Structure formats: C-alpha cells, structure tokens
C-alpha angles and dihedrals in degrees: 000000000000129000107254104166143009120205136178120215106237130189089258090058095060127106131208094286096055094254131107108287109248092228090059091052091048089053089049091051092046094050094046094044092047090050091052091047092051091048095048092044096044088232137102090205098092125131130189110250099173143358116201122220117308119203114196100220098176136019123247119214135194116294092019116128123225130203119199119205129189143180136187112250100173144004127204136179096283100358143070128201116213131184112215127189130186120212130192111225123224104197095185095057093029089233139130132213125200110241100176141341139190146166120247136196121211125186126204112234135191128226091282091053096251124134113266132185116270105250121233107283124174092224090054092043089057093050092050094048095043097042 
C-alpha cells in the first residue's frame, strides 16, 4: 500500500465521547481514496459511488497523527475499487496501529455528471497488467 494522506486529530474533530468523530474519519478516507483514484485514473473527475462497511477498531484522540494508506484492488470500464486503511502513528516507538479500513468504489464522470470510460492511462495500464 502507498501512503496517500496524513492527518492530525484536532479539538474541532472530536465528538461527544472525546474521540475523533466518525464522520470526520469517513471524510478523510473519502478524500484520500478519491485523490488516489484521480491519480491512478489520470482524471480529477472521480466521484464516490460506494464505501463498504467501516469498523472503527481503535479510538483516535486529540493530537494523534493518522496516516492513510491505499491500494487499487480493481479497475472496471468506468470505475476503480480502492482499499484504504487509517493507522494511528506512535512517533516514540516508531509504530503504526490500524484504526479502521474499508473498500471504496469511485466512478469517472464527464462534464454532465454521467459515468464515462476511464481513458487509457499509463498508470492504469500498469495496474491491469500487473494485477
């Protein structure tokens, strides 16, 4: 997997139980996954179609740093499926711990908002040929 985003949990990101609000994490995952989809498809015109079940395994607290990793797991005619995982960083022990993960499906759209085939892109061709 490749590192696709880094975030810091701020006071404004906290919910009523003094943990990172789940909706904030979902937004982080969506933004990071969408960015990876855009880069791999050589197009900024990607929309989120689906996010699979997300299980929040560990809480994230104020001042904790999160790294989001992603990888392409499938490419269709107009869609790309991506696995994303958020990990909490412990700078003291130089370790990371998974806090949540999910699969996401993004679709390339045209100017009218309709699904459109993913154009030939060297990055995608390499993914298709190498699994």
